[in-house]
C-alpha atoms as one frame of an Amber mdcrd trajectory, in Angstrom:
protein
  -0.596   2.157 -18.895   2.895   3.592 -19.230   4.220   4.733 -15.864   6.932
   7.466 -15.477   8.969   8.651 -12.629   6.088  11.147 -12.006   3.660   8.252
 -10.974   3.409   7.415  -7.468   1.733   4.713  -5.666   0.865   7.145  -2.596
   0.664  10.719  -3.388  -0.935  13.948  -2.150  -4.094  15.269  -3.469  -2.232
  17.521  -5.810  -0.228  14.459  -7.110   3.015  15.391  -5.317   4.934  12.709
  -3.404   4.246  12.126   0.275   7.092  12.105   2.852   7.650   8.404   3.733
   7.710   9.400   7.469   4.247  10.841   7.234   2.894   7.627   5.725   4.519
   5.565   8.403   3.082   7.686  11.290  -0.279   7.630   9.810  -0.030   3.817
   9.175   0.948   3.248  12.952  -1.938   5.628  14.032  -4.444   3.640  11.900
  -3.234   0.306  13.179  -3.712   1.460  16.807  -7.078   2.948  16.081  -8.326
  -0.252  14.555  -6.986  -2.337  17.360  -5.290  -4.928  14.997  -1.837  -6.712
  15.221   0.966  -4.383  14.197   2.787  -5.110  10.942   5.145  -3.385   8.801
   3.595  -1.216   5.890   5.451  -3.437   3.414   3.593  -6.479   4.830   0.511
  -5.063   3.376   1.726  -6.165  -0.057   2.121  -9.666   0.962  -1.214  -9.772
   2.706  -2.988  -8.372  -0.304  -1.266 -10.901  -2.537  -2.287 -13.912  -0.201
  -5.760 -12.634  -0.060  -6.091 -12.244  -3.885  -4.670 -15.967  -4.510  -6.949
 -17.350  -1.748 -10.113 -15.867  -3.761  -8.883 -17.186  -6.920  -7.525 -14.127
  -8.643  -4.714 -14.354 -11.261  -1.448 -13.518  -9.912  -0.127 -12.414 -13.423
  -0.576  -8.736 -14.137  -0.576  -7.440 -17.683   0.756  -3.791 -17.671
């Protein structure tokens, strides 16, 4: 898959970019609602990587 500047990790339903403040506020709301320890949004990347390694997934991605 060839990614361009028009591809976003997080986008609105129409594909347009989402304001980072909107994502941050929603993330804080979801953390509070779930009753879990507060972490930074970026920490999700590390958490995901750790879990994938723990279950034996390959850490090398071919794009």
